C-alpha positions in Angstrom: 13.1 9.6 -20.4 9.3 9.3 -19.4 8.0 9.3 -15.9 8.1 6.0 -14.2 4.8 4.6 -13.0 4.5 2.6 -9.7 3.2 -0.9 -10.7 1.4 -1.0 -7.4 -0.6 2.1 -8.3 -2.9 0.8 -11.2 -6.1 2.9 -10.5 -5.5 6.0 -12.6 -7.6 9.3 -12.5 -9.5 9.8 -15.6 -9.7 13.6 -15.5 -7.9 15.6 -18.2 -4.5 16.8 -17.0 -4.5 14.9 -13.7 -1.9 12.4 -13.3 -2.9 10.9 -9.8 -2.6 7.2 -9.4 -3.7 5.0 -6.5 -3.3 1.4 -5.2 -6.9 0.9 -4.2 -10.2 1.7 -5.9 -11.7 3.3 -2.8 -8.7 5.9 -2.8 -9.4 6.7 -6.4 -13.1 7.3 -5.7 -12.2 9.4 -2.7 -9.9 11.4 -5.1 -12.7 12.0 -7.6 -14.5 13.9 -4.9 -11.8 16.8 -5.3 -12.9 17.0 -9.0 -16.6 16.6 -8.9 -17.5 17.9 -5.3 -19.6 14.9 -4.7 -19.7 13.4 -1.2 -21.9 10.3 -1.2 -21.9 9.5 2.6 -24.1 11.9 4.4 -24.4 12.1 8.2 -28.0 11.7 9.5 -27.1 13.7 12.6 -25.8 17.0 10.9 -25.4 18.4 7.5 -22.0 17.2 6.8 -21.1 14.6 4.0 -17.9 12.6 3.3 -16.0 11.0 0.3 -15.3 7.7 2.1 -17.0 5.4 4.4 -14.0 5.5 6.7 -14.3 9.4 7.0 -18.0 9.0 7.6 -17.5 6.3 10.3 -14.8 8.4 12.0 -17.2 11.4 12.0 -19.9 9.5 13.6 -17.8 8.9 16.7 -18.1 12.8 17.3 -21.8 12.4 17.8 -21.8 9.2 19.8 -18.8 10.5 22.1 -17.2 7.0 21.7 -13.4 6.9 22.3 -12.1 3.4 21.3 -8.3 4.3 21.0 -6.8 4.1 24.5 -3.2 5.5 25.3 -1.1 2.3 26.1 1.5 4.3 28.3 1.4 3.3 31.9 -0.3 5.9 34.1 -1.9 7.8 31.1 -5.7 7.5 30.9 -6.1 9.5 27.7 -8.6 8.1 25.0 -9.4 9.3 21.6 -11.9 8.8 18.7 -9.4 8.2 15.9 -6.1 6.4 15.7 -4.5 9.6 14.3 -5.4 11.5 17.3 -3.9 8.8 19.5 -0.7 8.8 17.5 -0.3 12.5 17.8 -0.8 12.4 21.5 1.7 9.6 22.0 4.2 11.4 19.9 3.8 14.8 21.6 3.1 13.7 25.3 5.3 10.8 25.7 8.0 10.7 23.1 10.8 13.0 22.1 10.3 15.3 25.2 14.1 16.0 25.1 13.9 17.1 21.6 11.3 19.9 22.4 12.2 23.4 21.2 11.8 26.0 23.9 11.4 29.7 23.3 14.4 31.5 25.0 12.8 34.9 25.1 12.5 36.4 28.5 9.5 35.3 30.6 8.2 33.1 27.8 9.4 29.4 28.0 6.9 28.1 25.5 7.8 24.6 24.1 7.2 23.3 20.6 7.8 19.9 19.1 9.0 21.4 15.6 11.7 23.9 15.0 9.7 25.8 12.5 6.9 26.3 14.8 9.4 27.9 17.5 10.6 30.2 14.5 7.1 31.2 13.7 6.5 31.8 17.4 9.6 33.9 17.8 8.2 36.4 15.3 5.8 37.6 18.1 8.9 38.7 20.3 11.3 40.1 17.6 8.9 41.1 14.8 11.3 39.5 12.4 10.1 37.5 9.5 12.6 34.5 9.1 11.4 33.0 5.7 12.6 35.0 2.7 11.5 34.7 -0.8 14.7 33.8 -2.7 13.3 34.9 -6.2 15.5 37.4 -8.0 14.5 41.0 -7.2 11.9 40.1 -4.7 13.2 39.5 -1.1 9.8 39.5 0.6 9.7 37.8 4.0 7.0 35.9 5.8 6.3 34.2 9.2 5.8 30.8 8.1 7.0 28.4 5.1 3.4 27.7 4.2 2.7 31.4 3.4 6.1 31.6 1.7 5.3 28.7 -0.5 1.8 30.2 -1.3 3.7 33.5 -2.2 6.0 31.6 -4.7 3.1 31.1 -7.0 3.2 34.8 -7.6 6.5 34.3 -9.5 5.9 30.9 -10.8 2.4 31.3 -12.0 0.2 28.4 -13.4 1.4 27.6 -16.9 -1.3 26.1 -19.3 -0.8 22.2 -19.7 -2.0 22.3 -23.3 0.7 21.8 -25.9 1.8 25.0 -27.5 -0.4 27.3 -25.4 1.8 30.1 -23.9 -0.7 31.3 -21.3 0.5 31.3 -17.6 -2.0 32.3 -14.9 -1.0 34.5 -12.2 -3.4 32.7 -9.8 -5.1 29.3 -9.8 -8.5 30.9 -10.7 -6.9 32.6 -13.6 -5.7 29.3 -14.9 -9.1 27.7 -14.4 -11.0 30.4 -16.2 -8.5 30.2 -19.0 -9.1 26.4 -19.4 -12.8 26.7 -19.3 -12.7 29.5 -22.1 -10.1 28.3 -24.5 -9.6 24.5 -23.8 -13.0 23.1 -22.7 -13.5 19.9 -24.2 -16.9 18.5 -25.6 -17.4 14.9 -24.8 -20.7 13.6 -26.5 -22.5 10.4 -25.2 -22.6 7.9 -28.0 -25.9 6.7 -26.9 -28.0 9.8 -26.4 -25.7 12.5 -27.7 -25.8 14.5 -24.4 -22.7 16.7 -24.1 -20.2 16.5 -21.2 -17.1 18.6 -20.5 -15.4 16.2 -18.1 -14.7 12.5 -18.9 -15.7 11.5 -15.4 -19.1 12.9 -15.6 -19.6 11.1 -19.0 -18.4 7.8 -17.5 -20.8 8.1 -14.6 -23.7 9.2 -17.0 -23.2 6.0 -18.9 -22.9 4.0 -15.8 -26.1 5.1 -14.1 -28.3 6.2 -17.3 -27.5 3.6 -19.9 -26.3 0.6 -18.1 -29.3 0.2 -15.8 -27.2 0.6 -12.7 -28.5 3.3 -10.4 -26.5 4.8 -7.5 -28.1 4.2 -4.1 -27.8 6.4 -1.1 -28.2 4.3 2.0 -30.0 5.5 5.1 -27.2 6.1 7.8 -29.6 5.4 10.8 -28.9 2.2 12.6 -31.1 -0.6 11.7 -32.8 1.0 8.7 -32.5 -0.8 5.4 -33.9 2.0 3.2 -31.9 3.4 0.2 -32.6 6.0 -2.3 -31.4 7.0 -5.8 -31.2 10.7 -4.9 -29.5 12.5 -2.0 -32.8 14.6 -1.8 -35.1 11.6 -1.2 -32.7 10.3 1.5 -32.9 13.6 3.3 -36.6 13.6 3.1 -36.7 10.0 4.5 -34.5 10.9 7.5 -36.7 14.0 8.4 -40.0 12.2 7.9 -39.3 8.8 9.2 -36.7 9.1 11.8 -37.0 12.8 13.2 -40.8 13.2 12.4 -40.3 16.6 11.0 -43.0 18.3 8.5 -42.5 21.9 8.7 -43.9 23.0 5.4 -47.9 22.8 5.4 -50.0 23.4 2.2 -52.1 26.6 2.7 -54.7 25.5 0.0 -58.1 25.5 1.6 -59.2 22.1 2.8 -55.9 20.4 2.1 -53.5 20.8 5.2 -51.0 18.2 3.9 -47.5 18.8 5.4 -44.1 18.0 4.0 -40.5 17.8 5.4 -38.9 19.6 2.5 -39.9 23.0 0.9 -39.4 21.5 -2.6 -41.9 18.9 -1.8 -44.5 21.5 -1.0 -43.8 23.3 -4.1 -44.2 20.0 -6.1 -47.5 19.3 -4.4 -48.8 22.7 -5.3 -49.4 21.3 -8.8 -52.1 19.0 -7.5 -54.3 22.1 -6.8 -53.4 23.8 -10.0 -53.4 21.0 -12.7 -53.3 23.6 -15.5 -49.5 24.2 -14.4 -47.8 20.9 -15.5 -44.5 22.1 -14.4 -43.0 24.2 -11.7 -42.7 27.8 -13.0 -40.5 30.6 -11.7 -42.3 33.6 -10.4 -43.0 36.1 -13.2 -41.4 39.5 -12.9 -43.3 42.5 -14.2 -41.4 43.8 -17.4 -40.6 47.6 -17.3 -42.5 49.8 -19.4 -40.5 50.9 -22.6 -39.9 54.7 -22.7 -40.3 56.0 -26.2 -39.9 59.5 -27.8 -43.0 58.7 -29.8 -46.4 59.2 -28.1 -49.5 57.4 -29.3 -52.0 59.5 -31.2 -55.0 60.5 -29.4 -58.4 58.8 -30.1 -60.8 60.7 -32.4 -63.5 61.1 -29.9 -61.2 62.4 -27.3 -59.6 64.8 -29.7 -63.1 66.1 -30.7 -64.1 66.6 -27.0 -60.8 68.3 -26.3 -61.4 70.8 -29.2 -64.8 71.7 -27.9 -63.6 72.3 -24.5 -60.9 74.8 -25.9 -63.6 76.5 -28.0 -65.9 77.0 -24.9 -63.0 78.2 -22.6 -62.0 80.7 -25.5 -65.8 82.0 -26.1 -66.1 82.5 -22.3 -63.0 84.5 -22.0 -64.0 86.9 -24.8 -67.5 87.9 -23.3 -67.6 91.6 -22.3 -67.8 92.5 -18.7 -71.2 94.2 -17.5 
């Protein structure tokens, strides 16, 4: 009997061997960040980037210091920048106080709102590890269930999802390396024949290259309408237009132009050296090859060498007076 699909989750991840489904498109796009590593929402005040606009907006509160979520309990004046922080505060500070777990060790008395946290803490007093691996023949013990769960992968391994493949990786890295070496698929673009190894990258390539639609990175500074097709150009815009930074100056005589990004300075250098039509990597001096065969001496040098030898020999043979 096949796995039942939730009818409310009709946005399906297109990555191979990923069965994740979502009820909203923005959740799927945020999930894609885990596969691609792309984070389109860049903070203009620091170097952090985020997968979703919600995460980005929440992060901005850390710079502004705004705390719009106020505790509603009478007599409590606490305020928080996110609803999640307010919810945790309410649960821990105002609810379930009678259910707190107290450490009974002498002169301790620390309280915890979860039993497992108390168990982890008790290890500091007893030096005993309460979470034991139940795999046959193992019996190792750990201080927390998280570490125990991570240890369990040593026994379970990571079996290959490809049909009829017996491989089982001891670690996640082993499994990933195996997939890249043995099961890496090739997905050619049917319009330009460019090769991709993941369906999501092929999909985005068609969307932004062949459909005419280009991804835009909008400036995050308040009141600025500018947007750019690359994150590099957006960073350059923020440094130049909003922060007035031009730290990289051209050293060519009579130029003096300054740039916000080092890469921009490198590109500018081509203006002064037009024979270099593209940026080149610095050349490394090749090592001289050592060979057992020596180059034969020049004829003139050989003749001079023989003359010197003859003169030295004649001088040494003159009788002493």
